[in-house]
N, C-alpha and C positions, 0 to 999 in steps of 0.2 A: 910253213907256207900259209898264206891266207888268200881267201877269195877276193879278187878285185874286179872292177868293172871298167872297161875301156870307155873313156869320156869323149875322145875326139877321133875323127877319121872315118873311114869306110865301115869299120867294125864297131862303131860307137854303140854302147848298150850291151855288148857281149861280155861275158865273164871269163876269167882265167885264174889259175892258181899262180900267184907271184910270191917271191921270197919276201918275208917280212923285214929282212935286214937290208933292203935295197938302199943305196947302190952298191954296198959291199958285196952282196950276193945278187947275181943277176939271173937266177934260174926262173923259168916260167914253164907252165904246163897248161895246154888247152883243156877246157872242160867239155 
């Protein structure tokens, strides 16, 4: 997993752990 930042929407600027093989893997974890 890699750390990613939300770019659009109400939570823009927030970070989360997202699967580096997206869209094959769709797992996410909040930070």
